[in-house]
Structure formats: C-alpha cells, structure tokens
C-alpha positions in Angstrom: -0.2 0.0 0.1 1.3 3.7 -0.3 2.9 5.0 2.9 1.1 7.9 4.5 4.0 10.2 3.2 3.4 9.2 -0.3 -0.5 9.7 -0.1 0.1 12.8 1.2 2.8 14.2 -1.3 0.0 13.2 -4.1 -2.6 15.0 -2.3 -0.5 18.1 -2.2 0.7 17.8 -6.0 -3.0 16.6 -7.3 -5.6 19.1 -8.1 -7.5 18.4 -4.7 -9.2 21.6 -3.5 -6.6 23.3 -0.8 -7.3 26.2 1.7 -4.3 27.9 3.2 -5.5 29.0 7.2 -3.1 31.5 8.8 -4.4 32.1 12.2 -5.4 35.5 13.2 -5.6 36.3 9.8 -9.2 38.3 9.3 -10.8 36.9 6.0 -14.2 38.2 7.0 -14.2 40.5 3.3 -11.6 38.6 1.5 -11.5 35.3 -0.4 -10.8 32.4 0.7 -6.8 31.6 0.6 -6.3 29.1 -2.3 -3.0 28.8 -3.7 -3.0 29.0 -7.5 0.1 26.5 -7.9 1.4 24.3 -5.4 4.7 22.3 -5.4 7.5 20.6 -2.9 10.7 21.8 -2.8 14.0 19.2 -2.3 13.9 19.5 1.5 10.2 18.9 1.8 9.2 22.7 2.1 5.9 23.5 0.3 5.7 26.6 -2.5 2.5 28.1 -2.8 1.7 30.9 -5.6 -0.9 33.8 -4.7 -2.0 36.8 -6.3 0.9 39.6 -4.8 -2.1 41.5 -2.9 -3.4 38.5 -1.6 -4.1 38.7 2.2 -1.6 35.8 2.6 1.4 37.7 1.1 0.7 40.7 2.7 0.6 38.8 6.2 3.7 37.1 5.2 5.5 39.8 4.2 4.5 41.8 7.2 6.0 39.1 9.6 9.3 39.8 8.5 11.5 37.7 11.5 8.8 37.0 13.2 7.7 33.4 13.0 4.1 33.2 11.1 2.4 29.8 11.4 0.1 28.6 8.8 -1.8 25.3 8.0 -2.4 24.0 4.3 -6.1 21.9 4.5 -6.4 19.5 1.5 -9.6 17.8 0.5 -9.9 14.9 -1.7 -13.0 14.4 -3.4 -13.7 11.4 -5.5 -14.2 12.1 -9.3 -16.8 10.2 -10.1 -20.2 10.0 -8.2 -20.6 8.0 -5.5 -21.9 7.8 -1.7 -19.8 9.6 0.5 -17.7 11.3 -2.0 -15.0 12.6 0.5 -12.1 10.4 0.2 -9.5 12.1 2.7 -8.3 15.4 3.8 -4.8 16.2 4.8 -3.2 19.0 7.0 0.2 20.2 6.4 1.4 22.9 9.5 4.6 25.3 9.6 5.9 28.4 8.8 4.9 30.9 5.9 7.5 33.1 4.6 7.5 35.2 1.1 9.9 34.1 -1.3 10.4 37.2 -3.8 11.9 37.1 -7.4 10.5 33.7 -8.0 6.9 33.9 -9.4 5.5 36.2 -12.3 4.7 40.0 -12.1 1.8 40.4 -9.8 2.8 37.4 -7.9 4.2 35.7 -5.0 5.7 32.6 -4.5 5.1 31.6 -0.3 7.1 29.2 1.6 5.6 26.9 3.9 8.4 25.5 5.8 7.4 21.8 6.9 6.3 21.5 10.7 4.0 18.4 11.0 1.4 16.5 8.8 -1.6 14.3 8.9 -3.9 12.3 6.4 -7.0 10.8 7.1 -8.0 9.0 4.2 -9.3 5.9 3.0 -6.4 4.2 4.2 -7.1 5.1 7.8 -5.4 8.3 9.9 -1.6 8.9 10.3 1.0 11.4 11.4 3.9 11.9 8.5 7.1 12.6 9.6 9.3 15.6 7.9 11.8 13.3 6.6 9.3 10.9 5.2 7.5 13.6 3.4 10.5 15.1 2.2 11.7 11.5 0.2 8.1 10.6 -0.7 7.1 11.1 -4.5 3.5 11.2 -5.6 1.7 8.6 -7.2 3.0 8.2 -10.9 -1.1 7.6 -12.0 -2.3 10.8 -9.9 -2.2 13.6 -12.9 -4.3 10.7 -14.7 -6.4 9.4 -12.0 -9.9 11.7 -12.4 -9.9 11.0 -16.3 -8.9 7.2 -15.5 -11.6 6.5 -13.0 -14.3 8.4 -15.3 -13.6 6.3 -18.3 -14.1 3.1 -16.3 -16.8 4.5 -14.7 -18.7 5.5 -17.9 -17.2 2.8 -20.5 -16.7 0.0 -18.4 -19.4 -0.3 -15.8 -20.4 -4.2 -17.1 -17.1 -5.1 -16.3 -16.7 -3.2 -13.2 -19.6 -5.2 -11.8 -17.9 -8.7 -12.7 -15.5 -7.2 -10.1 -17.8 -8.7 -7.2 -17.0 -12.5 -8.4 -13.5 -11.6 -6.9 -14.6 -10.7 -3.5 -14.8 -14.3 -2.4 -17.4 -17.2 -2.7 -19.6 -16.0 0.2 -20.1 -12.4 -1.4 -20.2 -14.0 -4.7 -23.0 -16.0 -4.0 -25.2 -13.3 -2.0 -24.8 -11.0 -4.9 -25.2 -13.9 -7.6 -28.8 -12.4 -8.9 -28.5 -8.9 -8.2 -24.7 -7.6 -8.6 -24.4 -4.0 -6.8 -23.5 -1.2 -9.2 -19.5 -0.9 -8.8 -17.9 2.2 -8.8 -14.2 2.9 -8.9 -13.1 5.4 -6.2 -9.5 5.5 -6.2 -6.9 4.1 -8.3 -3.0 4.1 -7.6 0.2 2.4 -9.0 -0.6 -0.5 -6.4 -4.2 -1.2 -7.1 -8.0 -0.3 -7.7 -10.4 1.0 -4.4 -14.3 -0.1 -5.8 -17.2 0.9 -4.2 -20.4 -1.3 -4.5 -23.3 0.3 -3.9 -26.5 -1.6 -3.1 -29.9 -0.4 -4.5 -30.6 1.0 -0.8 -28.0 3.2 -0.9 -25.8 0.9 1.7 -22.2 0.2 0.1 -18.9 -0.9 0.8 -15.4 -0.9 0.0 -13.4 -3.2 -1.7 -9.5 -3.2 -3.1 -8.2 -5.1 -6.0 -4.1 -5.7 -6.2 -2.4 -5.4 -9.4 0.1 -8.1 -9.6 2.8 -5.7 -9.2 2.7 -1.9 -8.7 2.3 -0.2 -12.3 4.7 2.5 -13.0 2.3 4.4 -15.9 -0.7 4.2 -17.9 0.3 1.5 -20.2 1.1 -1.0 -17.7 -2.1 -0.3 -15.9 -4.1 -1.1 -19.2 -2.6 -4.4 -18.8 -2.9 -4.7 -15.1 -6.7 -3.7 -15.3 -6.8 -6.4 -18.4 -5.6 -9.0 -16.2 -8.2 -8.0 -13.5 -11.0 -8.2 -15.6 -10.2 -11.3 -17.2 -9.6 -13.1 -13.6 -13.4 -11.8 -12.7 -14.5 -13.2 -15.9 -13.1 -16.6 -15.7 
C-alpha cells in the first residue's frame, strides 16, 4: 500500500482543493486563501503561489523576522458520483515566509516550511514525519487518476460489476442474482479501490491489488485487463 507520506505528497501535488489557513488573519471580507499552484521543494517545504495582493502574501511580508504559522488544508473528493465522495483530508502545518523573485509580476511565491502533517483518508489516519514527506514521491498515476476513474465508470460499467466475483465465494453467492453497482473510487500504482453500491444506498469498499505496482498508464491497462479477465473466468 502507499505510505502515509506518499499519499500526502500525492494530495499536495494533485488538483485537490486546498485552503491556506493563517491563524489571526481576518478574512471576513477576503476570498478564501486558495493557492493557484502548489509544489514541493527538495527539502520537503511547500511552495504556494498567490496574487501579490493576497492577504496571505501581505501577512507573510509584514511578519518579516517573526514566525508566522499557517496550515494547508487539502480535501480530496472522488471524481465520480458515488456515496460518501470525500476520500480524504490532509493538514500540513508550518511557518510561512515570502520568496520574492520566483513568481511572475503580480504574483508572489510563499514558502511553507514543513512542521508537521496528518492525513485521514480511505487507508486510515496517520501522522507524517518531515523526513518521510521529503523523501516520498507522488503516485505516478495521480495526474491521470480522475480521467481514468471517469472512463472506467462510464465505459466499463459491466466489467466493473464482474469484479464482485473476486470478493470471495460467500460474497459472490450473496450477489449472484443482483450484482451491486461497482464504482471505481480510487486508483494508485498498487491497485484499484471499488465502491459497491446496493439499491438501498448501502455500500462497501473492496480493494483489488495489481500483480505488481504499475509505473504508467500503459502498464495500468495491462493490469486492468488481467483483473477483468480474472473476474470473468
């Protein structure tokens, strides 16, 4: 399974919704502090780009030598229609400073020095150490995941339902006459998570591991072909 650090790096470097919270900053009349871009530096610090007139930029600039704490809150929502769509949340806290000269005119790059992090997702809830976050890499399928899940859901509905046959004899027997809807809810290099939804709205998740971790979309196609063949046999 992907480590907590890898899962958090994936969330940071994905298109998930993110909000920067600066304690003490009055945002009553301001827009939510949503960075336009997010990246991770070689030491594990986060680089967040904002408009130069953003309240976050003003706060970081005026703080000067004082320590300005901040928290980046990330919310991960499944890209397909499914019950309980929020797949996870992550919080990364640290110290915020401005980094002039990197962003284009009218923009400012802020650096969030990694202090601590916590992730609560489909795998569970865990703290992340700074060194683990620094050394982790985002999942190689992350930038394609939304498109791939939507494609599986729209174009392979019948094949997705057949995966119920891989859930064990007892489960397969229970759903022999009415297979529940099978919605692909998460995908990473290790496997596919499917949410089986019954008519009354109840649901459960099942995880289907690939024979070996995939490195790109080409290897993923082969792994999915193998998975569907196993379900059909």
